[in-house]
N, C-alpha and C positions, 0 to 999 in steps of 0.2 A: 531418834528422830522421833521430833513432836508428832501427836495428834493431826491428822490431815483433819481441816475442818471441813473440807469437801463432803466427807460423810455423814458429819454432824449434820451439815445443811441437808444432803438428800432425806436423810431419815426426819429430820422436821418438817422439812415440806409434805414429805410420806404422812405424820402423826400427826396435823395440820388437817392435810385434805378427809383422811379416815376419820376423824372428832368432825371435821364440821359435813360430810355427807351421810355419816349417823343423825346429828340433829336436824340437817334439812330432811331428812326424811320424817319428821314429827309433822311435817304441815304442809308436801306435797300433795298439788289434787293437779287432776286428769290436765286441767287446759295449764299447767305450769310450765310449755316446752324450753322457756330459757333453762330453767333449774331443771328439770326432768333429763335435759340433756348434759348439765354438767353431774350431776349425778350419775350419770352413766358410763360418760366420758372420765370420769378418775376411777370407777370403779376398772377400766380397762388397763389400769396397767399399776391401782396404787399398791395393793399388795399383792400380784406376781412379784414390783419390785421390794415391796419390802420380806421378803422369803428372798428373794435375789440376794441386797444384802446382808442377810442368816447366812446364807452360804456360803458367801465369799467371807465371811469373819468365819465360818466351820473349818477350817485347813485343818488343824488337826483332831485326825477323827481319832483319836485315845483320850482325849481330854474332851471331844465331845459328849462318845459314851460314857467314862466315869462321872464327866458331872450332869446327866438329863435326869435324870433320876431328881437327886434335890431340887434343882437349878429350875427343872420345869414341872415335869408329875407331881411335884408335892405342893409346888407354887400354884396349880390349877386345883389340885385337891380342896387345898386351904380357901381359893379364890372361889367355887365352884361353893364351897361351907356359906358362905359368904351372901354369895348372891341368893342362893335357896331360902337364907332367912330373910334377906330384903323384899325378892321378889312374895314371899306370904306374905310382911308385916305390908307391905305398901296395895298393892290387891289381891291379898288370898293364895293366892297360886300354890296347888301343890305338885306342880306338873313337874318341875326338878325334883323334886325329893320321889316321885314314882320315878323318873328318867334322871338316874343323878348323872350319870354317865353319858349323857349327852353338855356336852360341851355349856355352857351362859351364855347369850351375846356372842363377843368377843373372844371367847375364852377358846374357840378353835383353833387360833393362833396356835397358843399355851400348848393345846397337845399335839397339832400337827409339827412343831418345832419339837416338841419331845420322839417324835418317833422318826424325825428325819434324823436329828444326831444320833440316836440311838444305834440306829439301825447304819448309817452312813458308811462308818468301816466297812460292813459286808456287802453293802449296793457296789460301792465302786471297785471292788472286786469283780463284779458282773463285766461281762465281755458287751461292750452299744449299749452302757448303761441310760447318756442319755434317750438313745432312741428309744431304749426300751418305756422311759418315762414319757414319751413323747406320745406312744401307740398307746399305751395303759391309760390316760387324763381320762380320756370322755368315757372308757368301760364300768364308769360309778354309775351309768345311766342307768346302765341295764339291771344295776341291783334294788330290789324292793327296801324303803326305809330306809337309805343310804345315807342319810343327813343325820343317823341315829347315835347311833355307837361310836363313840370316843371321836367323831368328825372326820369319820373314815372316808367322805368323798371326796373331805378336801383335801387331807394329808392325800392322797395320790392322784388327784386332779394339780394343784400346784407342787408335785416334786422337783418334775422337770424345772423351774422357777430355782427350786433349794438347790438341785445339781450346776444347773450353771452358771454361780454364782460360785458356789465352791469349788469347778473348774475352771472361772476365771482365774487370771494373772490382772496381776495389777496393768502390767504393758498393756493391754488388751483394755486396762479401764482407761486408761490415760489417750491409749489413741480415740475410743469416743470420747471425752472429753475434747479432746481436740478438735472435736466439731463444732462449724464455726454457731454460733449462739443461734446472729441472725438470721440461720436457715430453720434449725431447729425447732424455734418459736413460733413463727410461719406456718412451719408442717403442724405444729402442736393444734394452734388457731386453726386452720382447715379440716386438721381431723374433726374439729368443733365445732364448728357449722355445718361439715357434713352429718354427724346424728344428729342437730337438728334439726335439719331441714330433712331429713327421715322420719324423722319422732315426729316430727306435724305435718307430714303426708300420709302417716298411718302406716307408713313402709316396715319401721322396726316396730318392735312393741317392748317399752319402756319393761313391763315381768318377766320379758322369756329373756330377754336382754341381760339382765341384772340377773335372772336366774343362772342361765349359764355359766357369766361372769364371776359367780361364786359356788358353779357347781353344784348346786341343790336342785336343778331338773331335771329330769330321770326320765321314762325311757315314755312314760304317758303321756309327756307331754309332748312329744313332737310325731309327727304326722307319720313319720315313718325315722328308723335307724340311720338311712342316709344323711338326715335332712338333720341328724342328732349330730353325727359323727363333722357332719362340715361345720353344725355350729362351734364345734369346742376345738376343734383344730382352728376353726374361724380364729377366736378367742386369743388362742393361743397367739397365735402369727401376728398376731393386734398388740398384745400386750407385749409382742416382742418390738414390733415400731416404734409401740410409743415408749417403751422403757430405754431405748436407748434415745430415743427425742429426749425426751427426761434428764438422762444421765449428762446429756451433750448441753442442756441448757442449766445443771447445776453450777452457780457458783463454789469458788474452790478459796474464796475467804471466810473470814470469819464474819456472822452476818449471824442476826434475830435465829433465825432457824436453827442457824446449831445451838444454840443456845437451850432450846427447846428440845431439839432432837440429837443432846450429848445421852440424855438417860430419857428413855420414850415409856419403859412401862410401867411408871406410876401413873402414868396421862395415860396409857392405853387401858389399864386396869380399871380406872376411878370413875374417868370421864361417863360410864354407862350407866352412874345411878345419878349422875345428872341427870340422864340423857332421859331414863325414867319418871321422873319427877318430871322431866319439861315435860314429859305428854302426859304425866296426871293433871299440869297443871294446864293445859289446852284445851284438856277435854270438859276441865269445870270453869270455866268461863268462854263467852265465847266474845269473840274478838275478830273485825274483820282481816281480811288473808295477808295483809300486808301487815299487820300487827301479828299477825302471830312468828311471820318469818323472821320479823326484826329481833321479837324476844329471844325465837331460839335462838340466832345468831348471835344476840349477847351471853346470852347463856353460857353457849359457847366459848364466846371468846374465855369468860368469866373461869370456863372448868378447863382453859388450854393456861390458864395463867395459875391458877389457884395451884395445878398438878401440877406443873413446870418448876414450882417456886422451891430453892433449896430445902429449905425446912423442912414440905411436907415430904420431898422426897426421901429426906433423913427418916423423918416419922413413919414413909412407905416402908422402907428398905430393913429400918430395923425392927419394925411390924413383925413383917417376915422370914428376916431372919430370926430371930426368934421363936417363932411358931416352928419354923423348920428345924433348925434345931431339936427340942424340945421332944418334934415328932422322931424324926433323924439324929441323932447325938455326935453319931462319925461322919455327918452334912462335910463336905469340903469347904462349904456358900463359905464367899469370900467377906 
């Protein structure tokens, strides 16, 4: 049975949205209701769905545990070293030298995936594992400094989506895929419009909503615990709704998104360097806001193209493979 292009299309869309939102973050201003609404809308589902897909392809719990250290934790260590050097050379920052176990920018996902796969064999033995993951998802807000060590906030907060993916069957995905696209797409559009209206009227805060969606808002950011719990549980339910609609809307035939999504790690880990350089460039030159957005999106497009082509992928994987096998000679890494 051949590779299903549906999942490559899904991952391609998600990684493009991840990269685009990161670059748009370089140039957002308070009055950018459309762009800010778009970013919030994407944050409703892009990482939950990415994590869901990772869980879906983590059915073999023994293999997940055996490969978690070389495939993920060592990748994090190497990428973190690169990030420490890059940040020091570009702006003299020593933060990640002093806080090496704080994953740099996008590296939190690699760390969280390491823990999910390492402990999956034990987690699935729990009774009501899904319910437990739902209940504990927002509890990280009660911990001080939860953003810091090894992305514990996101590892706990997003666990439910990884488990949902692990437990999901091909039949379940098939039923969702049969949901009419002509219904899913208008519903997604209505959600986006709703976010735009709420943001423009000041009924929701961009910063607060985004921090909840990324599990970085702690207790001191809420008026009371009930409000915090409601916000976090609401974010989970919204992610589930949007996630189902996105799964229904993804095409099942080969597309350009599938070519991008076939191998997302090089793009995911590499685009952040372009992102930081883009931010430095925009800080040094005074341009109209529209021009800043145009430059950001142009560099974003360039990053997606460069880091998705096969020659770069071969170089990227070859470098990491050699470094990992040098550090860990018995690595089962292919």
